[in-house]
C-alpha positions, 0 to 999 in steps of 0.5 A: 499499499506504502508503495501504491501512493507513494506510486499515486505522490510521484505521480502526481507530481510528474502530472503538475510538472507536466501540467504547468509546461503543457498550459492545461488549465481546464479539467478535461486536458488535465483527465487526459493528460492523467491518463496519459501519465498513469499509462505511459509510466505504468507501462515503462514500468511494467506495472500498467493492469487494465485495474490498477492504472483504471483505479489510479487514472480516477484517483488521480482525476478527483484531484482536480481541485488540487492540481489547480493550486499547485500550479495557481491557477486558482483565485479567492471569491473576492478576485473573480468579483472585480 
């Protein structure tokens, strides 16, 4: 379990780095990037299986708000109203 959690964090860090570099700013592009990163890493390292990879993708896709914060896409309500 710890190894899976460590892999998940490493994948999320890669998603944030690539998303920042590629200018990923909407949720659909984020979801596509998550799929790309999980599949690339899983196939390269030999651990990707449909069940495990699919579960990781869903968990990582659920971190959209955390991703937005990490790349600086969040704005406070005051900033939006102005």
